N, C-alpha and C positions, 0 to 999 in steps of 0.2 A: 388296741392292737390285738386283743384276744381273738377277734374275728378272723385275723389273717393267719393264725397259727397253723391251721390245717393246710392252707394254700402254700405257705412257706415250706412246710414239711413235704408236701407233694412235689414242689419244685426241686427240693434236695433229693427226693427219691428218684425223680427223673434223671438226675445226674448219675445216680447209682445204677440206673437201668438203661444207660445210653445205648447198649447193644441188645436190649430185650427184643425178642422176636426176630433177631438177625444173627442167630448163633451160627448159621451156615458159613459166615465169614471166618469162623475159627480163629478169631484174633481177640486180644484184649486191647481195645482201643485206648489211646492215650487219654488219661483222665478218668477212665472207668475203674471201678474197684473189682478185685477178683472175688470169687465165691467165698474163699476163706475169710476175706475181710468183712463180708456181710453175713456170715453164718453165725449170727448172734441175735439177741433180742432186738437191738437197735436196727440191725440190717433187715430182719424180717418185717418189723413194723414199717420201715421205710419202703420196702418193696410193696407192702399192702397199700400204703398211701399213694405209691406210684400207680397201682391198679385203680384206685379211686380217681386218679387224675384223668383217666379217659372218659369219665362221666360227661365232661364238657365237649366230647367229640374232637379233641385237639391233641395231637401228639407234640407238635412244636409250632412256633410262630403264631401269627394272627390271621393272615389272609389265607383263603383257600379251604376253610373247614366247613363249608356250608352244607354239603350233603350229609355230613356226619353230625350235624347239630343235634344236641339233646332234645330240642323242640321238634325235630323231624319235620320242619316246615315244608321242605321240598317234596318228600315222599308222602307225608301225612296230610298236607293241606293243598299244595299246588297241584298234585296229581288228582285231587278230588274236586269238589265244587265250591270250596270256600275261598280260594285265593288264586291269583295269577303270579307268575314269576315276576312280572313287573319290569321296570327299566324299559329298554327298547328291544325290539325283536332280535336285533343282531348282537345283543349283549348276552354272554353266556348261552349260546345257542343250544348246547346239550341239555340245558334245563328246559328249553322249549319242548324237547322230545319227551322228557318226563311228563310235562304238563299235558301234552297232546296224546299221551299213551302210545308213543311210537319209539320206545327206547331200543337201543341196540347194544350188543355186548361190549362195544368199544367206548361207550359213554363214560367219561371220566368221573361223573358223579357216582356211578355204581362202584368203580374201583376204589374211590375214596371211602365210601361207606364200608366196603369189605375190609380194606386194609386197616382203617382206624380201629374198628371194633375187634378184629382179630388180634391187633396189637393189645387191646385191653384184655382179651382172653389170655394171651401169652403172659401178660403181667400177673394175672390171677394165678395161672398155673405155676409160674416161677415162685410166687409167694408160698404156695402150698408145698412145692418141692423143698424150698429152703426151710420152711417150718418143720417138715417131717425129718429132714436131715438134722436140724437142731435138736429135735426130740430124741432122735436115735443116738446122738452124740452126748447125751447127758442133760440137755435141756436148759438153755438160758431163758427160754420163755416158760412161764409157769404153765402147768397142765390146764388150768381153767382158762387162762388167756389163750392158750394154743387152740382150744376148741372154738373160742370166739373168733379168732383170726381165720381159721378155716371156714367158719360160717360166713364171715364177711366176704372172704374171697369167692366163695361159691355163690353167694347172693349176687355179687358183681358179675361173676362169670355168666350166671344165668341171664342176667339183664342184658349183657352184651350179646349173648346168643339169641335171645328173644328179639332184640332189635334186628339182628341179621335174618332171623327166621321170617319175620313179618315181611321183609323186603324180598328175600331170595327163596325162602322155604327149604330148598334142597341144598343143604350146606354140610360140610364135614365136621365131625366132632373130634376135637383135639383137647385132651385133658392132661393132667400132671403125669399120667402114666404113659403118654405117647412119646415115643422117641423122635428125635429130629428127623431121621431118615423116614420113619413111618409117616410123620406129619406132612412131609413134602409130597407124598403120593396118596394121601388119604382120599378115599372116594366120598361122594355125596349121595350115595344110593340108599342110605339108611335113614329112618325117621328119628331125628334127634330129640323130638319134643319130650318123650318120657325122661330123657336125661336132664333136660332143662327143669322139668318138674322135680326130679330127684334132688337137684342142687338146691332149689328153693325149699323143698321139704326139709332138707338138712338145716337150712338157715332158720326155718320156723322152729325147729327143735333145739337149736343151739345158740341163736342170737340172744343177747340180753334184752330185757324189757326197756331199759333206758340206753341212750347212746353213750358209747365209750368217750370218757372225758367230757361229756356234755357237748360234743362237737355236732353242730346241726346237720352236717352233710352225711353223718355216719348211718349205716344200716342198723336197724333194730328189729325186734320180733314182730311188731305190728306192721311194719313195711312188708316183711316177708309174708305175713298172713294175707295182706291185701293183694300182694303180687301173686301169690299162689291162687287166690280166688280169681284173679284176672286170667291166669293160665287155664284154669278150668273153664272159665267163661268162654274163652276162645275155642274150646273144644265142644261147647254146648252142654257142658256138665253143670247145669244150673243148681242142682241139689247139692253138689259139692262146693260150689262157689259161694252160695248165699251165706252159710254160717260164717265163713271167713270174712266176708264183707261186713256182716253184722258185728263181728268182734272188732273190726277196725273202726266202725262207726261208733259203737258203744253208746254212751249217753250224751255224746257231743251234740251241741245245738248249733247247727250251721247258720241259723238265722242271726246268731249273735256275732258272726265272723264276717266283717265287711268284704264284699267281693273285690273291691278295688285294692285292698291291701296285698293281694297276691301278686300284684304287678307294680309295686312300689319298692324301690331298693331299700327304703328305710323302714318298711313294715313287713318285709317278705318272710321273716322267720316267725310267722304267726301260727295259731293253733290248727289251721287248715292244712298245713304242709305235712306231707308224708314223705315220699321219695323226691329228692331234689338234687339238681346239679348246682353246686355252690360255685359262685364266681366272685372274683375280686381283682382289683387293679393291684399289680405288684408294687411293693414299696418304692421301686425305682421308676414307677410310672408306666411300665410296659404292660401289655394286655394279654399275654398268652394264657393266663389263668382266668381271663374274663369271658364274657359271653360272645366269643368270636364267631360261633356258628350263626348267630342272628345278626351280625354286623351289617349285612347288605340291606337289611330292612330299614335302615335309617332313612329319614326323610331327605328329599333332594332339594336342589335349587336354593331359594332364599330362606329356607327353614333354618333354625338354629343348628341343626345337625349337619346339613349340607351334603350328605352322602348316605345311601347309594341308590335309593329309588326302587328297590326290589320289594317283593312280597306284598302285593296289593290285594286287599279284600275284593272278592268278586261282587258284581251287581246282584247276583242271586243271593249271596249271603246277606248283604245289606237289607234286601227286601224281605228275607226270612224273618227279620225282627219286627216286621209290621204285625199289628194285632187287630183283632176284630173289636166290635163294640163291647164285648164282654171282657176285653183285656187278655184274650187267649190267642195263641198263634194260629195261623192258617195251616192246617195239616194236610190239605188237599191241593196245595200248589197255587191257591187263589192269590197269594201275594204277588204272583207274576202278572196279574191283570193290572194294567195301567201302572207299571212299575215306577218307583222313585229313581231318578237318574242323576240327581244333583244338576250340574250344569253341563253334563255330557252332551255333545252334539250341537250346542247352541252357537249361534253366530257370535263374532266378537262383540257386536253391539249388544246382543241379548245377554252375553256373559257379563258385560260391564254393568248391566242393570239387574243382575241376578240377586234375589233375596231369598234366603232359606225359608222353606215352608214350615212355619211353627205349628201348623195344625196337623202335621203328619203324626199319625197315631202309631207309636212304636214302643217296644220294650226298652227300658232305660239302659240295658246292657249294651245296646247298639253303640252308644256314644262313649262307652268305656272300652270298646273293642275296635271301633272304626273311627278314623278321622274323616269328617265331612266338611265341605265348604260351608262357612258361615257359623260353625260351631266352635266354641273355645276348645283348644287342644292342650291338655296338661297345663303348664304355666307358660306356654309359648305365645299365647295370644290366639286370635281367631284364625282358624285354618282358612287360607285364602284360595284354595283350589289349585289350579294348574301351576302356580308358582312354586309349589312344594312337590310337584310330581314330575317324573322324568318325561313321560309321554302319555298323556291321558287318553289320546285317541287309540293307543295300542292296548293298554291294560286298565283303563278306567279311571274314574275321578276320585277314588278312595285310597286312604292310607291306613296302615295298622297302628294300633296304640299299645298293645300289650308288651311289645318288645322295647319300648322307649322309656327313658327316664326323664324326670323334670330337668328343665334347664338349670334350676337352682342347685341341682345335684351333680352337675358336670364336674365341678372342681374336685369333689371327693370321690366320685364313683364313675369316672370315665377317663380314658387315656387322654392326656393333654393334647389338644389340637385334633383329636379324633373322637368326638363324642358319640360316634356310632359304635364304639367298642366300650362296653359298660360292665359294671359289676352286678347287673341285675341277674338274679338266679332264674333258673328254668325249673318249673314244677313238672317233674316226670309223672307224679301221681299226687293229686290233692284230694281232699275229702269229698268235694262235690263230684268228682269223677267216680269215687267209690260208691257214693250214695246212688248215683244214677246207674252204675252197674248192678247194684243191689235191686234197684227198681226194675231193671230189665229181667233179673232172675225171678222176681216176684210175679211178673206178668207171665213168664213162661211156665211157672209152677202153679198158676191159677189163682194167686192171691192179689186180685186187682186193687183191693183196699190198701194193702201194704204198699203196692207200687204208687198208688195215688198219694199216700202220705209222704213218700220219699220225694216225688216230683214236686209236690206243693211246698215242701220245705225249701227246695231250691228257688222256687218262684217267690215265696214270701221273702226270702233274703234279697232277691233281685228288686223287689218292690221298695226296699229300704235305700236303694241307691239315690244319692242326692241328684236332683235334676241339673243338667247343664243349663246354665243361665248366662244372660248378657243383659246388663243394666237392670237386673232384678227380675227379668222375664224368662220363663222357660223357653228353651230352644226347640221343643217339640211337645206334642201331647203325649207325655210319658205315662204309660199305664201297663201294669202287669198284674194279673189276678190269678188266684189258684183255680184249679179245676174243681167243679162241684161234684163230679163223678167220672168214673171210667165205665161207660155202659157195656163195653165188651172188650175182649182181648185184642182185637185188631185196632180198635181206637186207642187202647192203652199202649200198645206196642208203638204205634205211630207217635203218640204223645211223648213217650220216653225217648224215642229216637230224635225227635225234634228238640227236646230239652237238652240232650247231649250236644246237639249242634249249637244251640244258642249259648249255653253255659261254657262250653269248652272250645269255642271257635278259635282258630289260629293257635291252638296249643298242641297240634300234631296228631290228633286222634282220628280225623274224619275219614280218610281213605281206608284205613284199617277197619274202621267200624262198618263202612259200606261193604267191604269185601266179606267180613265175617257174617254179616246179616244176609248175604246173598242177594243184595239189591244194587250192586255196583253198576251193572250194565244199564238197567232202566233209569237209575238215578243220573248217571253221568252222561248218558246219551240225551236224555231229556234236558239236562242242564246245558249241554253244548248247543242244543237247538235254541234255547232261550238266550243264553249269554252271547252266542254267536250272532244273534239278531241285533245286538248293540255293539259288540266288539268282534268284528269279522275274523280276527286271527284265531278265535276259539270255536268256530263253527266246524261241524263235520267230524267230531270226535267219535270214534267207534271203540267200544269196550269188547274185546275178544276174550276167550277163556284164559289165554296166557297172561292177560293184563292183571290178573289177580296177584301176580308176582312179577318180579323184574328179572332180566337175564343175568346169569352168572357172568361176571367180568371176563372177557376173553383172555386178558393178561393172566388171570389166575388159572384158567384152563391150560394155557400154554406152559405156565410154570410147573403145573402138576404133571406134565408129560401126558396129558389126556386122562388122568385118573378122575378129574372132575368132569362131569357130564353137564351139557347145557340143558336148561329148563325147556320143557316141551313148548314148541311154538316159536322158539328163537333160533333154531338151527339155520 
């Protein structure tokens, strides 16, 4: 039961905060506690845990949290070249507009993203306000703990702002010193990025080395350092980012940390975890503290999950895992020549005769990331193809793996009768991510040998993955080898970028990586030409300058009385 302590506390904190972010009502709702009742150590800690509660992108309930998912699957992967929305074209049509890079300010996915994470910011601000009032009134919170609480709250606040910044860029800054009236009409014409950095810098200086009470989901100093490095990286400040990444990496040997353990609900708290959104099924069997943001990615049809058929890996991503005779990925797009399509487009007769190509030469991470017809899928049995897919002719013949749990784990780690709502954590930042960000810095700072060592560590770990087998025979020609050298910076840069795609696929990074690298236009338009040749719904995508960010939700502009200005290109 110890694992559930943090979640139960967060649930209780949510009751304390039932009016958080809605002070304009000027009411004390029935069942809510007044400020005087929470102005003490227990109240401050409960408010902090309520702020942690937004890490899973959910304010209440289970359905409808998809755009705010901590995995950022919709904005980070579906908007890029790694995944399709999935399901059918008429299902969640506003998601289609995100995928096709034609969003409009009325899109409900945008307002959900905005409202959930500003709720998280409001909870962080409320925690800091209560903490300061407690300290001014004599202090039921010890001075040392008070500094830690402020650091935890500011680290969370920075994270919520960063998530919003990546999607919208031009957003208003509201902190503990902002009055309610000022917050309602706060403009978005200032660069808030330095303030995000300042919050994380405070966390670096004041968070403890170890997690409070040993609770896995808590912030600590190493998370803050890695996050600060990431913030510098997004600004192209590689010299500032690299030392922070190196501290986070330390002497850790990632080759000894099994890749697959990051996506297993029973081994997820491993040494590779840095920042994580913790999830659990509530003691009463409900799932609002579970991984509700990823629930649509459940397998469809006759699969053991039965719902909901979204978030399907793209054909392009699957083929990116193909390797050459040396066990290295194709960095020049050659993997698109004579692509592997599984049984897509075959007649019913040929589909019935389909046999998986076991000679296909691929990186073994493919079958731990993507479900393919003919390949064993977790403990569900052999993936049968269309029977587990909503509409393969629309979004392709592949399904995701990383968001699913084993069938044998349903009883303990899924909502009864709804096994697509699970206790599987989401890694917001894991060690492999940090190592590859460090490799990126090394390339840009001219240390190609350092970048080579980092990339090869990831590849050597991948080579240890057990091959997927059936009746004792490998299901593909699995091979992944380290690079012998990086002959020049351009080659090294492409190798690092490809490794990020292969290692971190379907974990919410891809679109943001393409944008910050400045290659989103050529990558996504080329992808659309290839993918659209096999799945017509995805042809003809154009990436315009405004597509680096999404429009400000119109409902928020209206609520601000026009104080918020729309992002350029979306007027």
